C-alpha positions, 0 to 999 in steps of 0.5 A: 510457541504453543498454538502456532504452527512450525510449518515454514512460511513463504516470503511475503506478508505473514498470513492475514489470519495469523497476523490478526491472531497475534496482534489480538494478543497485544494490549497497548498500555498507554492511554495516548495510543489512539490507533494501535496494532491492528489488521488493516491499520498501517500506521499508529496514532498517538495523542500529543495534546493539541494534535495527533502524531501519526507513525508508520514503518515499512521495508523495501524488499521486492525492488532492487533499484530506486529503493530510497525513493520507494521507501519514502513513498510507501511510508508517506502513503500510510501516513497520508491515508489517515489524513495526516501530512508526512513530515519526518522520515527515518531510515535504516539502511542495510547494505549487502556484505559482499557488494557494499560500496560508498557509492551505493550508500551515497546513491540511496541517501541522495534518493531518500533526501530528494524524495523527502524534499519533493514531498515536503518532508525531512530526513531526520536520522536512522542507522546504516550498516553493512550486513552479512547474509544479504544479496541486495540493499534493504531500506526500512523506513519510518515516516512521522506526520501530524494531523489536527484532531478533527481531521483524522480519518478513521476506518471505524467511521465506514458505515453500511451504505457507503461506497468505496472508490479506487483511484487509478487502478490495480497493480501499478507498482507490481506491474512496474517492478515485474517489468524492471526485475523480469525484463529478460523474461518479458522480451519476446513476449511483449513489445519493447515499448510496452515493457518501457511503458510498464517500467515508467508506471513507477513514476507516471502515474507513480506509487504515491497517494499523498496528493490523492488523499489530500484532494479527497479529504479537502473535497468531501467527508471521507470516512476511510482511506486505505492504500492497497499494497502487498496482496493487491487490491483484493487484500486491500479491500479485505483489510479495509473491511476488517479494520472498519468492522463492516461487510463489503460487496466488491465488483471485480469488473469495476476495478481498472486494469492498465493495458500493461498490467493485463499484458504482464499478468497474462505472460506470468499467469498471475492474478492482477488483483492480488499483485502489489498495488501501491499507487491506488487509493481506496476511499470510503464515503457516503454516496453523495460525498463519494460523487463529490470526491470522484469529481474533485479527483477527476478535475486534478487528473486522477481517475477514480471509480466505485468498486465496492459498497459497504454492508453490515458486518453480518453480510460478510465480504463478497467479490464478483468476478466473471459473473460469480460471487465468491468470498472476498479473502486476502491473497495467501501470497502476493503474486509478485513473490510467486514470480520473483521466486521462480528460477 
């Protein structure tokens, strides 16, 4: 297509600049679309009269175990960061042609159903097939939720002077996936108990931000929320700035890293701030509200810390790392994709 490169793209997210350019060509034609396709927005919002319907879709491609559980949580997160309650889930289940069994399908269905029930959501439908050319099962999920019109959290409300909190820490999901998918490479480099702790990060503290988002919106006036996923916290911060049309000053030394994350990042020589980061939540609010929200989260056992300050758009986006300020840019490729692609 004219204007676009024919160079081969690597597995992972479409580069942010390319995605933003492509989305910029799209013009929604329905006046009921409140939030449509845009870089940094992971869910759409539709005006249904007395309330808003929030809809998102996301696949599970990096993990190979508990993919039904994964699919529900990552989609529920995208609904929750807009202030909505995840309620209705749909799933497309693609089973690998040479490996598919009824037991495989049943295990994934059971995982999806149990996870939906735990969140108070319902599995409503979808599609299942055995697909040629796959070497693992893939789940593509869609979550719908609803929110009162005066409770919608819109990133455009983020304003200069606001502070950005990060809950829990960076790369919880990526740390756990690498411990699970690259266990043999880690053995002998890390103690067995450290690997086991990293594996369990998937469940404790876990990758869901639904509860944290609810606590934040009940505790104070939230201007924006975003859950950093593929591309890590640096990409999440960049997406937040682009979606809100603001500048940012981020402090890398304030971004918490779990000991297991530090150890695994050292083994694979990767940047933990560019490692897939479900389980963390970015929350933007004015300083007094941010303090109130931080206290409320702490009271519920969810640590949070200020990691950035919002600046005017013309100030740009910068991040401080190792006592140096550099331009805040999205990760060109998630670190997990680099590790998993190594032979």
